[in-house]
mmJSON file of the N, C-alpha and C atoms, coordinates in Angstrom:
{"data_MODEL":{"atom_site":{
"group_PDB":["ATOM","ATOM","ATOM","ATOM","ATOM","ATOM","ATOM","ATOM","ATOM","ATOM","ATOM","ATOM","ATOM","ATOM","ATOM","ATOM","ATOM","ATOM","ATOM","ATOM","ATOM","ATOM","ATOM","ATOM","ATOM","ATOM","ATOM","ATOM","ATOM","ATOM","ATOM","ATOM","ATOM","ATOM","ATOM","ATOM","ATOM","ATOM","ATOM","ATOM","ATOM","ATOM","ATOM","ATOM","ATOM","ATOM","ATOM","ATOM","ATOM","ATOM","ATOM","ATOM","ATOM","ATOM","ATOM","ATOM","ATOM","ATOM","ATOM","ATOM","ATOM","ATOM","ATOM","ATOM","ATOM","ATOM","ATOM","ATOM","ATOM","ATOM","ATOM","ATOM","ATOM","ATOM","ATOM","ATOM","ATOM","ATOM","ATOM","ATOM","ATOM","ATOM","ATOM","ATOM","ATOM","ATOM","ATOM","ATOM","ATOM","ATOM","ATOM","ATOM","ATOM","ATOM","ATOM","ATOM","ATOM","ATOM","ATOM","ATOM","ATOM","ATOM","ATOM","ATOM","ATOM","ATOM","ATOM","ATOM","ATOM","ATOM","ATOM","ATOM","ATOM","ATOM","ATOM","ATOM","ATOM","ATOM","ATOM","ATOM","ATOM","ATOM","ATOM","ATOM","ATOM","ATOM","ATOM","ATOM","ATOM","ATOM","ATOM","ATOM","ATOM","ATOM","ATOM","ATOM","ATOM","ATOM","ATOM","ATOM","ATOM","ATOM","ATOM","ATOM","ATOM","ATOM","ATOM","ATOM","ATOM","ATOM","ATOM","ATOM","ATOM","ATOM","ATOM","ATOM","ATOM","ATOM","ATOM","ATOM","ATOM","ATOM","ATOM","ATOM","ATOM","ATOM","ATOM","ATOM","ATOM","ATOM","ATOM","ATOM","ATOM","ATOM","ATOM","ATOM","ATOM","ATOM","ATOM","ATOM","ATOM","ATOM","ATOM","ATOM","ATOM","ATOM","ATOM","ATOM","ATOM","ATOM","ATOM","ATOM","ATOM","ATOM","ATOM","ATOM","ATOM","ATOM","ATOM","ATOM","ATOM","ATOM","ATOM","ATOM","ATOM","ATOM","ATOM","ATOM","ATOM","ATOM","ATOM","ATOM","ATOM","ATOM","ATOM","ATOM","ATOM","ATOM","ATOM","ATOM","ATOM","ATOM","ATOM","ATOM","ATOM","ATOM","ATOM","ATOM","ATOM","ATOM","ATOM","ATOM","ATOM","ATOM","ATOM","ATOM","ATOM","ATOM","ATOM","ATOM"],
"id":[1,2,3,4,5,6,7,8,9,10,11,12,13,14,15,16,17,18,19,20,21,22,23,24,25,26,27,28,29,30,31,32,33,34,35,36,37,38,39,40,41,42,43,44,45,46,47,48,49,50,51,52,53,54,55,56,57,58,59,60,61,62,63,64,65,66,67,68,69,70,71,72,73,74,75,76,77,78,79,80,81,82,83,84,85,86,87,88,89,90,91,92,93,94,95,96,97,98,99,100,101,102,103,104,105,106,107,108,109,110,111,112,113,114,115,116,117,118,119,120,121,122,123,124,125,126,127,128,129,130,131,132,133,134,135,136,137,138,139,140,141,142,143,144,145,146,147,148,149,150,151,152,153,154,155,156,157,158,159,160,161,162,163,164,165,166,167,168,169,170,171,172,173,174,175,176,177,178,179,180,181,182,183,184,185,186,187,188,189,190,191,192,193,194,195,196,197,198,199,200,201,202,203,204,205,206,207,208,209,210,211,212,213,214,215,216,217,218,219,220,221,222,223,224,225,226,227,228,229,230,231,232,233,234,235,236,237,238,239,240],
"type_symbol":["N","C","C","N","C","C","N","C","C","N","C","C","N","C","C","N","C","C","N","C","C","N","C","C","N","C","C","N","C","C","N","C","C","N","C","C","N","C","C","N","C","C","N","C","C","N","C","C","N","C","C","N","C","C","N","C","C","N","C","C","N","C","C","N","C","C","N","C","C","N","C","C","N","C","C","N","C","C","N","C","C","N","C","C","N","C","C","N","C","C","N","C","C","N","C","C","N","C","C","N","C","C","N","C","C","N","C","C","N","C","C","N","C","C","N","C","C","N","C","C","N","C","C","N","C","C","N","C","C","N","C","C","N","C","C","N","C","C","N","C","C","N","C","C","N","C","C","N","C","C","N","C","C","N","C","C","N","C","C","N","C","C","N","C","C","N","C","C","N","C","C","N","C","C","N","C","C","N","C","C","N","C","C","N","C","C","N","C","C","N","C","C","N","C","C","N","C","C","N","C","C","N","C","C","N","C","C","N","C","C","N","C","C","N","C","C","N","C","C","N","C","C","N","C","C","N","C","C","N","C","C","N","C","C","N","C","C","N","C","C"],
"label_atom_id":["N","CA","C","N","CA","C","N","CA","C","N","CA","C","N","CA","C","N","CA","C","N","CA","C","N","CA","C","N","CA","C","N","CA","C","N","CA","C","N","CA","C","N","CA","C","N","CA","C","N","CA","C","N","CA","C","N","CA","C","N","CA","C","N","CA","C","N","CA","C","N","CA","C","N","CA","C","N","CA","C","N","CA","C","N","CA","C","N","CA","C","N","CA","C","N","CA","C","N","CA","C","N","CA","C","N","CA","C","N","CA","C","N","CA","C","N","CA","C","N","CA","C","N","CA","C","N","CA","C","N","CA","C","N","CA","C","N","CA","C","N","CA","C","N","CA","C","N","CA","C","N","CA","C","N","CA","C","N","CA","C","N","CA","C","N","CA","C","N","CA","C","N","CA","C","N","CA","C","N","CA","C","N","CA","C","N","CA","C","N","CA","C","N","CA","C","N","CA","C","N","CA","C","N","CA","C","N","CA","C","N","CA","C","N","CA","C","N","CA","C","N","CA","C","N","CA","C","N","CA","C","N","CA","C","N","CA","C","N","CA","C","N","CA","C","N","CA","C","N","CA","C","N","CA","C","N","CA","C","N","CA","C","N","CA","C","N","CA","C","N","CA","C","N","CA","C","N","CA","C"],
"label_alt_id":[null,null,null,null,null,null,null,null,null,null,null,null,null,null,null,null,null,null,null,null,null,null,null,null,null,null,null,null,null,null,null,null,null,null,null,null,null,null,null,null,null,null,null,null,null,null,null,null,null,null,null,null,null,null,null,null,null,null,null,null,null,null,null,null,null,null,null,null,null,null,null,null,null,null,null,null,null,null,null,null,null,null,null,null,null,null,null,null,null,null,null,null,null,null,null,null,null,null,null,null,null,null,null,null,null,null,null,null,null,null,null,null,null,null,null,null,null,null,null,null,null,null,null,null,null,null,null,null,null,null,null,null,null,null,null,null,null,null,null,null,null,null,null,null,null,null,null,null,null,null,null,null,null,null,null,null,null,null,null,null,null,null,null,null,null,null,null,null,null,null,null,null,null,null,null,null,null,null,null,null,null,null,null,null,null,null,null,null,null,null,null,null,null,null,null,null,null,null,null,null,null,null,null,null,null,null,null,null,null,null,null,null,null,null,null,null,null,null,null,null,null,null,null,null,null,null,null,null,null,null,null,null,null,null,null,null,null,null,null,null],
"label_comp_id":["TYR","TYR","TYR","CYS","CYS","CYS","GLU","GLU","GLU","VAL","VAL","VAL","TRP","TRP","TRP","LEU","LEU","LEU","ALA","ALA","ALA","LYS","LYS","LYS","HIS","HIS","HIS","ASN","ASN","ASN","GLU","GLU","GLU","ASP","ASP","ASP","GLY","GLY","GLY","SER","SER","SER","PRO","PRO","PRO","ILE","ILE","ILE","ARG","ARG","ARG","THR","THR","THR","GLU","GLU","GLU","HIS","HIS","HIS","GLY","GLY","GLY","ASP","ASP","ASP","GLY","GLY","GLY","LEU","LEU","LEU","VAL","VAL","VAL","GLY","GLY","GLY","VAL","VAL","VAL","ASN","ASN","ASN","ARG","ARG","ARG","LEU","LEU","LEU","THR","THR","THR","LYS","LYS","LYS","VAL","VAL","VAL","GLN","GLN","GLN","LEU","LEU","LEU","PRO","PRO","PRO","THR","THR","THR","LEU","LEU","LEU","TYR","TYR","TYR","SER","SER","SER","LEU","LEU","LEU","TYR","TYR","TYR","GLY","GLY","GLY","ALA","ALA","ALA","MET","MET","MET","LEU","LEU","LEU","ALA","ALA","ALA","GLU","GLU","GLU","VAL","VAL","VAL","ASP","ASP","ASP","TYR","TYR","TYR","VAL","VAL","VAL","ILE","ILE","ILE","MET","MET","MET","GLY","GLY","GLY","ALA","ALA","ALA","GLY","GLY","GLY","ILE","ILE","ILE","PRO","PRO","PRO","LEU","LEU","LEU","GLN","GLN","GLN","ILE","ILE","ILE","PRO","PRO","PRO","GLY","GLY","GLY","ALA","ALA","ALA","LEU","LEU","LEU","ASP","ASP","ASP","ALA","ALA","ALA","MET","MET","MET","ALA","ALA","ALA","ALA","ALA","ALA","GLY","GLY","GLY","LYS","LYS","LYS","ASP","ASP","ASP","THR","THR","THR","THR","THR","THR","PHE","PHE","PHE","PRO","PRO","PRO","VAL","VAL","VAL","ASP","ASP","ASP"],
"label_asym_id":["A","A","A","A","A","A","A","A","A","A","A","A","A","A","A","A","A","A","A","A","A","A","A","A","A","A","A","A","A","A","A","A","A","A","A","A","A","A","A","A","A","A","A","A","A","A","A","A","A","A","A","A","A","A","A","A","A","A","A","A","A","A","A","A","A","A","A","A","A","A","A","A","A","A","A","A","A","A","A","A","A","A","A","A","A","A","A","A","A","A","A","A","A","A","A","A","A","A","A","A","A","A","A","A","A","A","A","A","A","A","A","A","A","A","A","A","A","A","A","A","A","A","A","A","A","A","A","A","A","A","A","A","A","A","A","A","A","A","A","A","A","A","A","A","A","A","A","A","A","A","A","A","A","A","A","A","A","A","A","A","A","A","A","A","A","A","A","A","A","A","A","A","A","A","A","A","A","A","A","A","A","A","A","A","A","A","A","A","A","A","A","A","A","A","A","A","A","A","A","A","A","A","A","A","A","A","A","A","A","A","A","A","A","A","A","A","A","A","A","A","A","A","A","A","A","A","A","A","A","A","A","A","A","A","A","A","A","A","A","A"],
"label_entity_id":["1","1","1","1","1","1","1","1","1","1","1","1","1","1","1","1","1","1","1","1","1","1","1","1","1","1","1","1","1","1","1","1","1","1","1","1","1","1","1","1","1","1","1","1","1","1","1","1","1","1","1","1","1","1","1","1","1","1","1","1","1","1","1","1","1","1","1","1","1","1","1","1","1","1","1","1","1","1","1","1","1","1","1","1","1","1","1","1","1","1","1","1","1","1","1","1","1","1","1","1","1","1","1","1","1","1","1","1","1","1","1","1","1","1","1","1","1","1","1","1","1","1","1","1","1","1","1","1","1","1","1","1","1","1","1","1","1","1","1","1","1","1","1","1","1","1","1","1","1","1","1","1","1","1","1","1","1","1","1","1","1","1","1","1","1","1","1","1","1","1","1","1","1","1","1","1","1","1","1","1","1","1","1","1","1","1","1","1","1","1","1","1","1","1","1","1","1","1","1","1","1","1","1","1","1","1","1","1","1","1","1","1","1","1","1","1","1","1","1","1","1","1","1","1","1","1","1","1","1","1","1","1","1","1","1","1","1","1","1","1"],
"label_seq_id":[1,1,1,2,2,2,3,3,3,4,4,4,5,5,5,6,6,6,7,7,7,8,8,8,9,9,9,10,10,10,11,11,11,12,12,12,13,13,13,14,14,14,15,15,15,16,16,16,17,17,17,18,18,18,19,19,19,20,20,20,21,21,21,22,22,22,23,23,23,24,24,24,25,25,25,26,26,26,27,27,27,28,28,28,29,29,29,30,30,30,31,31,31,32,32,32,33,33,33,34,34,34,35,35,35,36,36,36,37,37,37,38,38,38,39,39,39,40,40,40,41,41,41,42,42,42,43,43,43,44,44,44,45,45,45,46,46,46,47,47,47,48,48,48,49,49,49,50,50,50,51,51,51,52,52,52,53,53,53,54,54,54,55,55,55,56,56,56,57,57,57,58,58,58,59,59,59,60,60,60,61,61,61,62,62,62,63,63,63,64,64,64,65,65,65,66,66,66,67,67,67,68,68,68,69,69,69,70,70,70,71,71,71,72,72,72,73,73,73,74,74,74,75,75,75,76,76,76,77,77,77,78,78,78,79,79,79,80,80,80],
"pdbx_PDB_ins_code":[null,null,null,null,null,null,null,null,null,null,null,null,null,null,null,null,null,null,null,null,null,null,null,null,null,null,null,null,null,null,null,null,null,null,null,null,null,null,null,null,null,null,null,null,null,null,null,null,null,null,null,null,null,null,null,null,null,null,null,null,null,null,null,null,null,null,null,null,null,null,null,null,null,null,null,null,null,null,null,null,null,null,null,null,null,null,null,null,null,null,null,null,null,null,null,null,null,null,null,null,null,null,null,null,null,null,null,null,null,null,null,null,null,null,null,null,null,null,null,null,null,null,null,null,null,null,null,null,null,null,null,null,null,null,null,null,null,null,null,null,null,null,null,null,null,null,null,null,null,null,null,null,null,null,null,null,null,null,null,null,null,null,null,null,null,null,null,null,null,null,null,null,null,null,null,null,null,null,null,null,null,null,null,null,null,null,null,null,null,null,null,null,null,null,null,null,null,null,null,null,null,null,null,null,null,null,null,null,null,null,null,null,null,null,null,null,null,null,null,null,null,null,null,null,null,null,null,null,null,null,null,null,null,null,null,null,null,null,null,null],
"Cartn_x":[166.775,167.788,169.013,168.912,170.155,171.335,170.332,171.159,172.041,171.29,171.901,172.959,172.166,173.71,174.907,174.532,175.778,176.678,176.059,176.58,177.498,177.141,177.572,178.662,178.807,179.744,180.654,181.807,182.958,182.161,183.053,182.886,182.764,183.804,183.585,182.522,181.575,180.635,180.94,182.359,182.838,182.03,181.989,181.328,182.582,182.2,183.139,183.439,184.809,185.137,186.124,186.243,187.177,188.057,189.259,189.872,189.12,187.988,186.83,185.675,185.66,184.31,183.433,182.375,181.804,181.18,180.935,179.939,178.961,178.066,176.873,176.144,175.089,174.438,172.966,172.245,171.004,170.374,169.112,168.084,167.54,167.302,166.171,165.121,164.023,162.847,162.081,160.993,159.988,158.857,158.163,157.096,155.783,155.757,154.883,154.479,156.003,156.198,155.594,154.229,153.763,153.7,153.383,153.157,154.453,155.507,156.748,157.173,156.936,157.331,157.844,156.693,156.91,157.648,157.518,158.425,159.672,160.291,161.553,162.209,161.28,161.928,162.003,161.056,161.192,162.557,162.885,163.923,165.142,165.33,166.507,166.57,165.571,165.595,166.375,165.985,166.487,167.987,168.396,169.943,170.438,170.009,170.335,170.908,169.797,170.165,170.366,170.98,171.277,170.494,169.952,169.083,167.716,166.991,165.883,165.67,165.652,165.234,164.179,163.13,161.938,161.827,161.246,161.43,160.045,159.671,158.797,157.469,157.314,155.794,156.032,155.01,155.003,154.6,155.686,155.718,155.333,154.055,153.659,153.417,152.82,153.107,154.32,155.334,156.505,157.109,157.323,158.165,157.093,155.677,154.763,154.868,155.294,155.229,156.518,157.424,158.925,158.679,158.342,158.425,157.798,156.516,155.766,156.428,157.086,157.981,159.08,159.8,160.84,160.205,159.064,158.581,157.657,157.723,157.337,155.849,155.22,153.943,153.311,151.899,151.773,151.537,151.611,151.431,151.023,150.324,149.897,150.356,150.115,150.518,149.779,148.84,147.91,148.263,147.35,148.072,147.15,147.439,146.204,145.849],
"Cartn_y":[112.419,113.348,112.943,112.543,112.409,111.265,110.535,109.073,109.691,110.302,110.966,112.263,113.101,114.171,113.668,112.32,111.887,110.963,110.81,109.939,110.673,111.959,112.987,113.84,113.559,114.654,113.807,114.382,113.745,114.446,113.655,113.768,115.11,115.956,117.597,118.507,117.609,118.277,118.871,118.691,119.175,118.143,118.376,117.542,116.821,115.644,114.602,114.806,114.705,115.089,114.16,113.835,112.569,113.13,112.37,112.829,112.852,111.681,111.699,112.546,113.434,114.275,113.82,114.657,114.167,112.715,111.575,110.368,110.801,109.811,109.72,108.858,109.729,108.632,108.807,107.537,107.262,106.479,106.504,105.84,104.869,103.689,102.373,102.569,102.477,102.744,101.243,100.92,99.785,100.403,100.276,100.697,100.441,98.961,98.212,99.143,99.736,100.208,101.879,101.891,103.128,104.19,104.298,105.333,106.393,105.727,106.981,107.211,106.686,107.31,108.386,109.191,110.842,111.435,111.186,111.885,111.44,110.581,109.917,110.251,110.653,111.198,112.507,113.156,114.676,115.153,114.033,114.374,114.109,112.986,112.859,114.077,114.379,115.488,116.631,116.964,118.155,118.084,116.809,116.475,116.171,116.516,116.475,115.167,114.168,113.097,113.131,112.135,112.149,110.912,110.163,109.312,108.36,107.858,107.257,106.091,105.158,103.531,103.105,102.858,102.188,100.738,99.956,98.36,97.728,96.703,95.884,96.758,96.333,97.062,98.153,98.904,99.762,100.694,101.664,103.028,103.97,103.884,104.832,106.269,106.659,107.572,108.481,107.971,108.791,109.692,109.778,110.6,112.019,111.855,113.014,113.41,112.999,113.095,114.095,113.3,113.89,115.495,115.318,116.523,117.807,117.63,118.324,118.806,117.612,118.442,119.435,119.043,119.71,121.229,121.301,122.607,123.092,122.668,123.06,123.411,122.079,122.032,120.595,121.028,119.835,118.711,117.378,116.118,114.973,114.114,112.956,111.568,110.463,109.206,108.35,107.444,106.874,105.633,105.337,103.9,103.244,102.111,100.884,100.154],
"Cartn_z":[92.382,92.296,92.814,94.008,94.408,93.953,93.619,92.794,91.795,90.809,89.749,89.766,90.703,91.141,91.7,92.537,93.254,92.252,91.269,90.109,89.434,89.109,88.66,89.015,90.249,90.876,91.756,91.984,92.814,94.432,95.199,96.807,97.465,96.623,96.879,96.263,95.205,94.549,93.455,92.823,91.574,90.739,89.503,88.306,87.914,87.924,87.411,85.62,85.596,83.964,83.695,82.997,82.285,81.059,80.636,79.337,78.569,78.294,77.164,77.415,78.093,78.474,79.702,79.878,81.095,80.581,81.935,81.695,81.293,81.05,81.066,82.154,82.393,83.675,83.347,83.372,83.098,84.252,84.148,84.894,83.922,85.174,84.892,85.388,85.01,85.472,84.944,86.172,85.504,85.381,84.251,83.941,85.261,85.203,86.489,87.567,88.133,89.561,89.211,89.526,88.61,89.774,90.779,91.871,91.784,92.31,91.93,90.799,89.453,88.545,87.818,87.984,87.804,88.664,89.926,90.8,90.725,90.613,90.218,89.036,87.667,86.354,86.524,87.661,87.701,88.13,89.426,90.082,89.484,88.44,87.743,86.695,85.841,85.195,85.913,86.827,87.863,87.912,88.086,88.302,86.862,85.804,84.589,84.469,84.134,83.916,82.243,81.72,80.383,79.435,80.011,79.196,80.384,79.809,80.644,79.918,80.383,80.356,80.897,80.226,80.986,80.462,81.377,80.719,81.894,81.606,82.231,81.764,80.78,79.85,78.714,78.116,77.312,77.687,77.777,78.488,77.555,76.907,75.959,76.026,77.399,78.128,78.484,78.527,79.221,78.224,77.25,76.448,76.366,76.36,76.545,77.96,78.901,80.163,80.421,79.898,80.181,79.437,78.1,77.15,78.138,78.898,79.403,80.707,81.366,82.604,82.064,81.127,80.345,80.301,80.006,79.425,80.408,81.665,83.233,82.938,82.548,82.338,83.218,83.517,84.16,83.309,84.136,83.109,84.406,83.794,84.453,84.048,84.744,84.385,85.263,84.148,84.8,85.71,86.744,87.601,87.362,86.914,86.564,87.996],
"occupancy":[1.0,1.0,1.0,1.0,1.0,1.0,1.0,1.0,1.0,1.0,1.0,1.0,1.0,1.0,1.0,1.0,1.0,1.0,1.0,1.0,1.0,1.0,1.0,1.0,1.0,1.0,1.0,1.0,1.0,1.0,1.0,1.0,1.0,1.0,1.0,1.0,1.0,1.0,1.0,1.0,1.0,1.0,1.0,1.0,1.0,1.0,1.0,1.0,1.0,1.0,1.0,1.0,1.0,1.0,1.0,1.0,1.0,1.0,1.0,1.0,1.0,1.0,1.0,1.0,1.0,1.0,1.0,1.0,1.0,1.0,1.0,1.0,1.0,1.0,1.0,1.0,1.0,1.0,1.0,1.0,1.0,1.0,1.0,1.0,1.0,1.0,1.0,1.0,1.0,1.0,1.0,1.0,1.0,1.0,1.0,1.0,1.0,1.0,1.0,1.0,1.0,1.0,1.0,1.0,1.0,1.0,1.0,1.0,1.0,1.0,1.0,1.0,1.0,1.0,1.0,1.0,1.0,1.0,1.0,1.0,1.0,1.0,1.0,1.0,1.0,1.0,1.0,1.0,1.0,1.0,1.0,1.0,1.0,1.0,1.0,1.0,1.0,1.0,1.0,1.0,1.0,1.0,1.0,1.0,1.0,1.0,1.0,1.0,1.0,1.0,1.0,1.0,1.0,1.0,1.0,1.0,1.0,1.0,1.0,1.0,1.0,1.0,1.0,1.0,1.0,1.0,1.0,1.0,1.0,1.0,1.0,1.0,1.0,1.0,1.0,1.0,1.0,1.0,1.0,1.0,1.0,1.0,1.0,1.0,1.0,1.0,1.0,1.0,1.0,1.0,1.0,1.0,1.0,1.0,1.0,1.0,1.0,1.0,1.0,1.0,1.0,1.0,1.0,1.0,1.0,1.0,1.0,1.0,1.0,1.0,1.0,1.0,1.0,1.0,1.0,1.0,1.0,1.0,1.0,1.0,1.0,1.0,1.0,1.0,1.0,1.0,1.0,1.0,1.0,1.0,1.0,1.0,1.0,1.0,1.0,1.0,1.0,1.0,1.0,1.0],
"B_iso_or_equiv":[0.0,0.0,0.0,0.0,0.0,0.0,0.0,0.0,0.0,0.0,0.0,0.0,0.0,0.0,0.0,0.0,0.0,0.0,0.0,0.0,0.0,0.0,0.0,0.0,0.0,0.0,0.0,0.0,0.0,0.0,0.0,0.0,0.0,0.0,0.0,0.0,0.0,0.0,0.0,0.0,0.0,0.0,0.0,0.0,0.0,0.0,0.0,0.0,0.0,0.0,0.0,0.0,0.0,0.0,0.0,0.0,0.0,0.0,0.0,0.0,0.0,0.0,0.0,0.0,0.0,0.0,0.0,0.0,0.0,0.0,0.0,0.0,0.0,0.0,0.0,0.0,0.0,0.0,0.0,0.0,0.0,0.0,0.0,0.0,0.0,0.0,0.0,0.0,0.0,0.0,0.0,0.0,0.0,0.0,0.0,0.0,0.0,0.0,0.0,0.0,0.0,0.0,0.0,0.0,0.0,0.0,0.0,0.0,0.0,0.0,0.0,0.0,0.0,0.0,0.0,0.0,0.0,0.0,0.0,0.0,0.0,0.0,0.0,0.0,0.0,0.0,0.0,0.0,0.0,0.0,0.0,0.0,0.0,0.0,0.0,0.0,0.0,0.0,0.0,0.0,0.0,0.0,0.0,0.0,0.0,0.0,0.0,0.0,0.0,0.0,0.0,0.0,0.0,0.0,0.0,0.0,0.0,0.0,0.0,0.0,0.0,0.0,0.0,0.0,0.0,0.0,0.0,0.0,0.0,0.0,0.0,0.0,0.0,0.0,0.0,0.0,0.0,0.0,0.0,0.0,0.0,0.0,0.0,0.0,0.0,0.0,0.0,0.0,0.0,0.0,0.0,0.0,0.0,0.0,0.0,0.0,0.0,0.0,0.0,0.0,0.0,0.0,0.0,0.0,0.0,0.0,0.0,0.0,0.0,0.0,0.0,0.0,0.0,0.0,0.0,0.0,0.0,0.0,0.0,0.0,0.0,0.0,0.0,0.0,0.0,0.0,0.0,0.0,0.0,0.0,0.0,0.0,0.0,0.0,0.0,0.0,0.0,0.0,0.0,0.0],
"pdbx_formal_charge":[null,null,null,null,null,null,null,null,null,null,null,null,null,null,null,null,null,null,null,null,null,null,null,null,null,null,null,null,null,null,null,null,null,null,null,null,null,null,null,null,null,null,null,null,null,null,null,null,null,null,null,null,null,null,null,null,null,null,null,null,null,null,null,null,null,null,null,null,null,null,null,null,null,null,null,null,null,null,null,null,null,null,null,null,null,null,null,null,null,null,null,null,null,null,null,null,null,null,null,null,null,null,null,null,null,null,null,null,null,null,null,null,null,null,null,null,null,null,null,null,null,null,null,null,null,null,null,null,null,null,null,null,null,null,null,null,null,null,null,null,null,null,null,null,null,null,null,null,null,null,null,null,null,null,null,null,null,null,null,null,null,null,null,null,null,null,null,null,null,null,null,null,null,null,null,null,null,null,null,null,null,null,null,null,null,null,null,null,null,null,null,null,null,null,null,null,null,null,null,null,null,null,null,null,null,null,null,null,null,null,null,null,null,null,null,null,null,null,null,null,null,null,null,null,null,null,null,null,null,null,null,null,null,null,null,null,null,null,null,null],
"auth_seq_id":[1,1,1,2,2,2,3,3,3,4,4,4,5,5,5,6,6,6,7,7,7,8,8,8,9,9,9,10,10,10,11,11,11,12,12,12,13,13,13,14,14,14,15,15,15,16,16,16,17,17,17,18,18,18,19,19,19,20,20,20,21,21,21,22,22,22,23,23,23,24,24,24,25,25,25,26,26,26,27,27,27,28,28,28,29,29,29,30,30,30,31,31,31,32,32,32,33,33,33,34,34,34,35,35,35,36,36,36,37,37,37,38,38,38,39,39,39,40,40,40,41,41,41,42,42,42,43,43,43,44,44,44,45,45,45,46,46,46,47,47,47,48,48,48,49,49,49,50,50,50,51,51,51,52,52,52,53,53,53,54,54,54,55,55,55,56,56,56,57,57,57,58,58,58,59,59,59,60,60,60,61,61,61,62,62,62,63,63,63,64,64,64,65,65,65,66,66,66,67,67,67,68,68,68,69,69,69,70,70,70,71,71,71,72,72,72,73,73,73,74,74,74,75,75,75,76,76,76,77,77,77,78,78,78,79,79,79,80,80,80],
"auth_comp_id":["TYR","TYR","TYR","CYS","CYS","CYS","GLU","GLU","GLU","VAL","VAL","VAL","TRP","TRP","TRP","LEU","LEU","LEU","ALA","ALA","ALA","LYS","LYS","LYS","HIS","HIS","HIS","ASN","ASN","ASN","GLU","GLU","GLU","ASP","ASP","ASP","GLY","GLY","GLY","SER","SER","SER","PRO","PRO","PRO","ILE","ILE","ILE","ARG","ARG","ARG","THR","THR","THR","GLU","GLU","GLU","HIS","HIS","HIS","GLY","GLY","GLY","ASP","ASP","ASP","GLY","GLY","GLY","LEU","LEU","LEU","VAL","VAL","VAL","GLY","GLY","GLY","VAL","VAL","VAL","ASN","ASN","ASN","ARG","ARG","ARG","LEU","LEU","LEU","THR","THR","THR","LYS","LYS","LYS","VAL","VAL","VAL","GLN","GLN","GLN","LEU","LEU","LEU","PRO","PRO","PRO","THR","THR","THR","LEU","LEU","LEU","TYR","TYR","TYR","SER","SER","SER","LEU","LEU","LEU","TYR","TYR","TYR","GLY","GLY","GLY","ALA","ALA","ALA","MET","MET","MET","LEU","LEU","LEU","ALA","ALA","ALA","GLU","GLU","GLU","VAL","VAL","VAL","ASP","ASP","ASP","TYR","TYR","TYR","VAL","VAL","VAL","ILE","ILE","ILE","MET","MET","MET","GLY","GLY","GLY","ALA","ALA","ALA","GLY","GLY","GLY","ILE","ILE","ILE","PRO","PRO","PRO","LEU","LEU","LEU","GLN","GLN","GLN","ILE","ILE","ILE","PRO","PRO","PRO","GLY","GLY","GLY","ALA","ALA","ALA","LEU","LEU","LEU","ASP","ASP","ASP","ALA","ALA","ALA","MET","MET","MET","ALA","ALA","ALA","ALA","ALA","ALA","GLY","GLY","GLY","LYS","LYS","LYS","ASP","ASP","ASP","THR","THR","THR","THR","THR","THR","PHE","PHE","PHE","PRO","PRO","PRO","VAL","VAL","VAL","ASP","ASP","ASP"],
"auth_asym_id":["A","A","A","A","A","A","A","A","A","A","A","A","A","A","A","A","A","A","A","A","A","A","A","A","A","A","A","A","A","A","A","A","A","A","A","A","A","A","A","A","A","A","A","A","A","A","A","A","A","A","A","A","A","A","A","A","A","A","A","A","A","A","A","A","A","A","A","A","A","A","A","A","A","A","A","A","A","A","A","A","A","A","A","A","A","A","A","A","A","A","A","A","A","A","A","A","A","A","A","A","A","A","A","A","A","A","A","A","A","A","A","A","A","A","A","A","A","A","A","A","A","A","A","A","A","A","A","A","A","A","A","A","A","A","A","A","A","A","A","A","A","A","A","A","A","A","A","A","A","A","A","A","A","A","A","A","A","A","A","A","A","A","A","A","A","A","A","A","A","A","A","A","A","A","A","A","A","A","A","A","A","A","A","A","A","A","A","A","A","A","A","A","A","A","A","A","A","A","A","A","A","A","A","A","A","A","A","A","A","A","A","A","A","A","A","A","A","A","A","A","A","A","A","A","A","A","A","A","A","A","A","A","A","A","A","A","A","A","A","A"],
"auth_atom_id":["N","CA","C","N","CA","C","N","CA","C","N","CA","C","N","CA","C","N","CA","C","N","CA","C","N","CA","C","N","CA","C","N","CA","C","N","CA","C","N","CA","C","N","CA","C","N","CA","C","N","CA","C","N","CA","C","N","CA","C","N","CA","C","N","CA","C","N","CA","C","N","CA","C","N","CA","C","N","CA","C","N","CA","C","N","CA","C","N","CA","C","N","CA","C","N","CA","C","N","CA","C","N","CA","C","N","CA","C","N","CA","C","N","CA","C","N","CA","C","N","CA","C","N","CA","C","N","CA","C","N","CA","C","N","CA","C","N","CA","C","N","CA","C","N","CA","C","N","CA","C","N","CA","C","N","CA","C","N","CA","C","N","CA","C","N","CA","C","N","CA","C","N","CA","C","N","CA","C","N","CA","C","N","CA","C","N","CA","C","N","CA","C","N","CA","C","N","CA","C","N","CA","C","N","CA","C","N","CA","C","N","CA","C","N","CA","C","N","CA","C","N","CA","C","N","CA","C","N","CA","C","N","CA","C","N","CA","C","N","CA","C","N","CA","C","N","CA","C","N","CA","C","N","CA","C","N","CA","C","N","CA","C","N","CA","C","N","CA","C","N","CA","C","N","CA","C","N","CA","C"],
"pdbx_PDB_model_num":[1,1,1,1,1,1,1,1,1,1,1,1,1,1,1,1,1,1,1,1,1,1,1,1,1,1,1,1,1,1,1,1,1,1,1,1,1,1,1,1,1,1,1,1,1,1,1,1,1,1,1,1,1,1,1,1,1,1,1,1,1,1,1,1,1,1,1,1,1,1,1,1,1,1,1,1,1,1,1,1,1,1,1,1,1,1,1,1,1,1,1,1,1,1,1,1,1,1,1,1,1,1,1,1,1,1,1,1,1,1,1,1,1,1,1,1,1,1,1,1,1,1,1,1,1,1,1,1,1,1,1,1,1,1,1,1,1,1,1,1,1,1,1,1,1,1,1,1,1,1,1,1,1,1,1,1,1,1,1,1,1,1,1,1,1,1,1,1,1,1,1,1,1,1,1,1,1,1,1,1,1,1,1,1,1,1,1,1,1,1,1,1,1,1,1,1,1,1,1,1,1,1,1,1,1,1,1,1,1,1,1,1,1,1,1,1,1,1,1,1,1,1,1,1,1,1,1,1,1,1,1,1,1,1,1,1,1,1,1,1]
}}}
């Protein structure tokens, strides 16, 4: 949450605005780092992240998990 919120706001807490509109902020998470994945994505969503990139594996469960969290539903993420 903090990293995304800070990237989207000035030091005084006001949203960053540019002449070309608001800047996009995304997160890049590694699929192989499994334990903090849902927590980190949920925090990023609360801070209004613009996009999510997943690497280091095939994140088949992530789209469904993001949809469930956006709808306020419970979700799970398998840990290998």
